[in-house]
MIDRENMAR-385186 format. One record per atom (N, C-alpha, C): y, z, x; residue in three letters. Coordinates in steps of 0.001 Angstrom, whole numbers, plus 500000, padded with zeros to 6 digits. Layout:
<rs>
YZXALA...
</rs>
This chain:
<rs>
189884695170595504MET190646693920595223MET189651692496594692MET190105692014593527LEU189241691236593207LEU189686689819592969LEU189257688752593344LEU189880687341592971LEU189347686317592167LEU189962686053591034HIS189361685112590001HIS189532683538590333HIS188940683073590552MET189139681695590739MET189661680600589550MET190828679923589756ASP191206678945589142ASP191345679342587251ASP192400680776587248LEU192104680620585895LEU193485680646585473LEU193914679945584170THR195028679823583416THR195196680643582805THR196340681767582812LEU196087682359582021LEU198181682636581769LEU198264683428580791ASP199900683472580295ASP200190685375580525ASP200754685226581764LEU200875686941582129LEU202489687418582034LEU203121686259581238GLN204774686451581612GLN205033687562580875GLN204491688086580197LYS204797689360579025LYS204588690666580449LYS203842690624581261GLY203989691476582120GLY203342693056582038GLY202966693263580957VAL202252694548580613VAL200885694010579350VAL199541694608580291ILE198427693935579524ILE198009694983578859ILE197227695559577962SER196791696766577123SER195995696301576016SER195362694963576081SER194795694703575091SER192912694903575146SER192514694815576557ILE191241694878576935ILE191214695473577981ILE189895696281578356THR189166697123578958THR188895696578580703THR189070697744581418GLN189119697121583143GLN187500697001583228GLN186635697265582411LYS185414696789582996LYS184819695624582169LYS185735695495581437ASP185494694041580545ASP186023693215580533ASP187331693215581680ASP187907691497582042ASP187495690548582329ASP186638690523583024GLY185916689172583365GLY184982688350582547GLY184314689402581639GLU184079688545580495GLU185008688251579717GLU186186688981579423SER186993688689578495SER187825687161578340SER188087687279580017LEU188355686171580378LEU187372684554580809LEU186447684853580107ASN185397683942580208ASN184547683582581290ASN184679684212582574THR184049683755583728THR183034684656584306THR182264684179585397ASN181080684875585967ASN181377685956586160ASN180723687058586768TYR180837687904587455TYR181127687539588786TYR181922688341589957LEU182321687864591102LEU181554688120592151LEU181106687603593161THR180016688225594325THR180625689174594872THR180046689742595574PRO180913690997596547PRO181077690036597968PRO181998690307598746TYR182431689649599732TYR181578689972600907TYR180794691073600993LEU179802691474601372LEU178309691416601480LEU178506690318600541GLU177215690015600149GLU176493688774601414GLU175276689035601456SER174715688435602911SER173599687416602242SER172920687599601150LEU172337686775600992LEU172684685867600010LEU172512684599600045GLY173131683541599448GLY174595683964598374GLY175410684057599035PRO176641684265598570PRO177232683288597805PRO178281683369596923ASN178472682154596081ASN179940682591595655ASN181020681862596310PHE182214682314595961PHE183035681066595020PHE182389680236594395THR183089679390593807THR183583679738593028THR183331681176592337ASN184588681831590859ASN185229682693591715ASN185144683088593123GLY186058684185593237GLY185172685115594274GLY185847686445594641ALA185355687171595438ALA185730688283594924ALA185036689628595075ASN184958691064594815ASN185183691751596598ASN186227692187596613PHE186513692754597991PHE186357694482597451PHE186417694639596429ALA186691696081595975ALA185183696992596597ALA185560698353596691ILE184395699026597230ILE184323700364596217ILE182943700823595571SER183425702272595328SER183802702968596439SER184421704034595486GLY185134705164596488GLY186040705001597677GLY186698703780597171SER187932703274598669SER188930704057598168SER190121703977599200TYR191207704940599173TYR192276703865599768TYR193437704007599096THR194867703656599649THR195051704218601177THR194670705739601007LEU194964706318602339LEU193956707132602742LEU193366707077603925PRO194257707049605370PRO194059705748605298PRO194623705026606496ARG194705703231606868ARG193097703248607653ARG192965702289607397SER191629702038608842SER190677702127608832SER190566703195607735VAL189026703736607885VAL188363702855606728VAL187008702677606673LEU185648702034606081LEU186253701551604524LEU186866700532604385PHE186953700172603028PHE188258700294602127PHE189025701092603326SER190479701434602445SER190783700048601948SER192484699776601657LEU192800698989600889LEU193035697722601590LEU193872698478602896ASP194445697615604039ASP193142696625604712ASP191989697762604892VAL190785696662605367VAL190372695682604387VAL190175695764603184GLN190221694871602183GLN190722693572602363GLN192202693881602587ILE193232692808602771ILE192913692136604183ILE192375692724605155LEU192273692533606231LEU191269691371606218LEU190521691622605075GLN189160690915604907GLN189408689592604233GLN190264689527603394PHE190527688460602776PHE191624687524603474PHE192115688095604458ARG192938687188605586ARG191743686490606383ARG190612686906606526ARG189648686419607377ARG188890685665606403ARG188976685515605512PHE188010685211604580PHE188838683687603633PHE189794683601603405HIS190134682703602192HIS190688681422603239HIS190688680473602324ASN191504679250602792ASN192879679407601756ASN193873679043602130PRO194866679156601112PRO194825677924600268PRO194255676596600192LYS194691675304599583LYS193195676010598074LYS192553676538598725ASP191252676693597394ASP191784677477596750ASP192553678746597170PHE192625679757596253PHE194056679756595688PHE194860678673595436ARG196028678596595200ARG196607679031593803ARG195200678708592847ASN195627678835591584ASN194624680237591111ASN194104681101591994ALA193956682261591858ALA194373683423591393ALA193801684167590337LEU194438685466590017LEU193482686816590536LEU194421687424591240TYR194229688563592339TYR194580690133591286TYR193354690872591242THR193546692131590458THR193297693096591346THR194345694343591445ILE193951695333592060ILE193999696405591130ILE193062697504591570ASP193073698669590789ASP192654699522591747ASP193386700465592162ILE192928701342593564ILE194002702718593189ILE193612703762593695SER194684705416593962SER193614706061592917SER193173706113591978GLN192537707149591410GLN191446708005592110GLN190722707339593430ASN190144708109594338ASN190984708855595251ASN192407708755595392ASP193201709476596403ASP193753710554595572ASP194136710363594443LEU194880711226593525LEU193620712324593203LEU192033712150592874SER191215712786592507SER191004713675593947SER190740713128595083VAL190812713999596268VAL191931714989596659VAL193270714710596490ALA194119715252596618ALA194561716542595510ALA194189716480594621PHE193996717648593428PHE192659718639593852PHE191583718107594800GLY190668719183595089GLY191657719935596196GLY192252719733596983HIS192616721100597426HIS194199720820597899HIS194979720332596698LEU195982720585596895LEU196774721057595739LEU198336721658595618SER198701721792594057SER199381720928593681SER199575720673592090TYR200143719510591440TYR201172719179592344TYR202652720114592471VAL203448719375593448VAL203165718706594816VAL202413719544595689GLN202029718355596779GLN201215717214596134GLN200411716856595237VAL199836715523594902VAL201292714699594659VAL202079715338593818THR203155714026593287THR203707713805594656THR203824714611595521GLU204939714321596642GLU204198713099597375GLU203007713378597295LYS201777712269597917LYS201841710796597293LYS202243710772596273VAL202266709799595280VAL203114708428595817VAL204298708840596402PRO205333707706596732PRO204138707031598156PRO203471707835598862SER202572706882599768SER201150705785599388SER200997706423598375PHE200136705586597791PHE200093704378596975PHE201628704346596669ILE202702703277596037ILE202860702431597153ILE203244702827598058SER203918702209599440SER202715701019600057SER201187701970600058GLU200212700654600373GLU200050699612599535GLU199956700262598354ILE199733698940597181ILE201017697912597405ILE202324698531597453GLU203261697162597894GLU202805696526599157GLU202522697226599987ASP202482696494600995ASP201228695478601180ASP200309696217600119ALA199049695078600025ALA199496693593599067ALA200557694083598271ILE200611692644597617ILE201612691895598144ILE202787692517599098ARG203417691713599831ARG202664690633600661ARG201770691791601074SER201043690925602187SER200104689699601681SER199556689803600523LEU198593688914600032LEU200074687600599374LEU200689688122598750TYR202084687184598516TYR202473686312599677TYR202501686918600988GLN202832685985602103GLN201479685046603031GLN200577685350602017GLN199236684355602362GLN199602683318601082GLN200287683131600449GLY200597682512599280GLY200343682748597662GLY199609683971597541VAL199139684058596638VAL200168684748595410VAL199826684265594024LYS201193684415592919LYS200775685079591859LYS199556685002591521ASN198997685680590623ASN198776686936590829ASN199222688187590166PHE198561689618590593PHE198523690233588931PHE197179690555588813TRP197104691678587682TRP197156693024588113TRP197841693972588373VAL197723695469588809VAL197412696850587448VAL196263697335587843TYR195831698144586667TYR196428699532587331TYR197169700306586419ASN196910701484586917ASN195894702689586564ASN196170704118586720THR195117704674586596THR194954705279585278THR193675705732585304GLY193183706450583969GLY193058708090583768GLY193097708432582639PRO193545709869582535PRO192172710658583371PRO193047710973584224LEU192059711734585554LEU191346713117584843LEU191914713740584068GLY192066714842583367GLY190804715052582570GLY190362713669581782CYS189485713817581168CYS188170713177581503CYS187841713273582952LEU186258712974583321LEU185501713915583306LEU184809713719583179PRO183276715055583166PRO183470715868584504PRO183325714799585520GLN183174715362587108GLN184039716465587035GLN185603716394586762LYS186481717422586988LYS186434718465586535LYS185601718310585418PHE185212720013584692PHE184341720853585349PHE183855720156586034ALA182726720831587108ALA182958721243588661ALA184370720825588729THR184978721080590054THR186071721799589647THR187050721882588553SER188117722256588343SER188193723357587482SER188912724532587639SER188849725479587005SER189684725137585401SER188438725239584584LYS188442725449582844LYS189251726344581826LYS190449727024582771ASN190835728001581797ASN191808726954580631ASN191618727834579708VAL192059726935578330VAL193697726671578445VAL194207727438579255SER195428727180579010SER195917725910580116SER195189725421580701GLY195023724383581373GLY194613723290580493GLY194483723157579358LEU193730722122578755LEU194639721079577864LEU194797720066577526ASN195442719629576212ASN195116719872574703ASN195136719036573998PRO194677719314572635PRO193296718289572578PRO193131717622573404TYR191976717136573397TYR190669717555574705TYR191239718340575419GLY190366719169575887GLY190379718790577385GLY191320718075577969CYS191586717432579345CYS192336718275580095CYS191976718158581178LEU192873718743582234LEU194205718438582508LEU195176719254581867HIS196661719000581986HIS197524718033582958HIS196766719385584554ARG198013718542585250ARG197233717241585894ARG196016717701586233LEU195484716278586389LEU196069714787585432LEU196047714764584283ASN196838713494583585ASN197519713681583815ASN198683714550584175GLU200371714432584282GLU200343713736585932GLU199607714237586801GLY199609713375588299GLY199153712151588237GLY198472711737586858ALA197912710324586889ALA199260709423586356ALA199888710427585542ARG201203709382584646ARG202155709583585499ARG202498710243586398VAL203468710557587431VAL202916708890588400VAL201789708974588929PHE201314707845589711PHE201473706517589076PHE201538706350587405ASN201525705121586847ASN202754704758586361ASN203456705639586320GLU205316705502586162GLU205751705173587533GLU205379705144588444LYS205498704530589761LYS205452703132590159LYS204256703217589470LEU203301701849589763LEU203633700683588846LEU204371701459587961ARG205025700270586924ARG206468699780587489ARG207051700753588088ALA208616700724588694ALA207990699844589880ALA207170699783590459LEU206840698955591886LEU206666697628591090LEU206051697583590185CYS205725695818589485CYS206828695434588963CYS207525696101588393GLU208915695564587752GLU210190695241589091GLU209931695971590004GLY210748695737591291GLY210303694650592209GLY208698694007591931LEU208175692813593227LEU208622691645592053LEU208288691933590363ARG208745691038589621ARG210006690162590421ARG211069690826590633SER212424690348590829SER212678690047592058SER211710690834593165ALA211833690312594277ALA210456688952594951ALA209832688913594134MET209100688004594821MET208959686790593875MET210129685620594542LYS210104684427593811LYS209042683817593222LYS208469683071592029ASN207537682323591216ASN206390683044591316ASN206626684282591721ALA204936685232591304ALA204625685714590085ALA204032686018589271THR203752686652588457THR202611687607588604THR203619688911587914ILE202719690193588117ILE202976691310586843ILE201099691151586039ALA201032691870585164ALA200742693225585716ALA201139694105584609TYR200678695706584655TYR199498696019583767TYR198467696430583935MET197429696858582732MET197521697888582339MET197951698725581692ASP197901699815581120ASP196545700877580780ASP195677701248581659VAL194269701342581642VAL194451702562580927VAL195218703385581231TYR195945704606580749TYR195791704998579353TYR196537704328578704ALA196706704138577378ALA195505703762576868ALA194645702846576976ILE193545702730576384ILE192613703542576781ILE191776704502578004LYS190987704833577625LYS191533706275576800LYS193016706840577038TYR193547707973576619TYR193106707657575084TYR193534706423574175ASP193794706252572982ASP191714706757572206ASP191075706151573379LEU189221705966573029LEU189144707586572846LEU189965708538573910ILE189409710020573704ILE189903710760572656ILE191315710359572226ALA192051711276571304ALA192048710549569981ALA191512709516570108ASN190596708938568428ASN189208708914568662ASN188595709493568888SER187015708963569478SER186474708964568403SER186815709886567141ALA186229709911565910ALA186243708203565471ALA187568708050565404ILE187649706684564591ILE186843705331565155ILE186559705721566747TYR185962704659567536TYR184323704970567259TYR184040706210566669GLY182396706081566647GLY181990707084567494GLY182759707832568373PHE182414708368569771PHE182383710078569198PHE181234710691569606GLU180813712075569245GLU181299712890570063GLU181226712387571242ASN181453713497572561ASN182193712924573621ASN183640712347573054PRO184161711637574306PRO184366711887575563PRO184206713221575894LEU184133714287577270LEU183027714166578192LEU181905713843577319MET180438714242578128MET179971712831578774MET179459712855579949ALA178655711610580548ALA177661711232580375ALA177612710356579697CYS176093709514579381CYS174847709748580005CYS175174709208581525CYS173862709332582024CYS174656710626583740CYS173665711857583578GLY174303712918584320GLY172816713898584135GLY173521714957584050HIS172565716508584124HIS173311717300583614HIS172687718383582408GLY172812719602582256GLY172782719583580880GLY173350717881579749GLY173984718390578459GLY175186718719578580GLY175533719286577031LEU176737719401576476LEU176691720835577250LEU178591720719577343PRO179168719971576872PRO179606718396577653PRO179641718541578796TYR179843717267579781TYR178440716695580389TYR177463717173580735ASN176377716368581092ASN176484715937582655ASN177145716768583065TYR177474716239584846TYR177124717807585493TYR176444717282586839ASN175986718151587370ASN176368717840588953ASN176892718430589714PRO177561717748590735PRO176166717552592040PRO174804718332591692ASN173734718487592628ASN172834717306591831ASN173295716599591019ILE172323715791590085ILE172953714821589351ILE173954713687590181LYS174716712948589426LYS173339712002588948LYS174459710762588302CYS174245709796587456CYS173011708616588689CYS171489708574588894GLY170859707777589437GLY170247708651590657GLY170319709976590686GLN169621710759591557GLN168823711247590763GLN167365711895591574PHE166408712782590717PHE166691713615590003PHE166282713750588195GLY166387714638587975GLY167301714309587148GLY168009712990586488TYR169600712476585918TYR168417712476584793TYR169733712477583561GLU169238712174582051GLU170145710807581898GLU169947710082580624VAL170649709328579824VAL170611709651578691VAL171802709635578136CYS172091710163576793CYS171029709159575588CYS170408709269574958GLU169563708628573602GLU170752707844572961GLU171825707962572293SER172577707260571797SER173837706527572687SER173551705270573234LEU174528705013574050LEU175950704686573108LEU175786703939572393SER176897703473571542SER177854705035571104SER177447706180570910ILE178423707092570739ILE179214708033571958ILE178470707231573246HIS179236707974574264HIS180436707603575326HIS
</rs>
């Protein structure tokens, strides 16, 4: 969860699909946010970053799960200081990823409502704390991630026309449909709250499906990793670990 201070935005349309998740701070002309756990000279005048790489919605109460991030916020904030802040929520790709590692497609989709329920609880909890402006990201095309090709069956029958793993993408779509429905329902239930739903899936999938138009040569290949074509991903030599390689032409990956 990210908290952006004192932003004036027009979020009335409810669905945002014009900027990418990674660049939202720059597009909003704001500074990068200080991590909540920053111990050396933290500066929260522009907002705070409660997000942790690798976090989940479930199980609850594990290190940095979504409900733990909400508890951190409760201890951190002063309602008067954060009255006009924008709260962005982007979570559950890890939940889906781990679930697909040991469950069938049907079993994963049966777990999706529990992920959505955790997000709903988080939004309602923030709303009760006086939060009014929410920006909720859906999840991207999970089946197009290089890491998934290294850990999943690459049977050609399981690939879509762009080379992505079909069932993983379908699982992401199921999650996104329910997340969109949640946002629509909460707009009606939460008086004076503004909830924008950002379609990250559509943005990222468009980049893959129309990669040549955008100047990308290998849309499914990781720029930083090990192993070269076709995916440059090795679970034993990840980006940043000893032996990793970075592609020479960053702009085409």
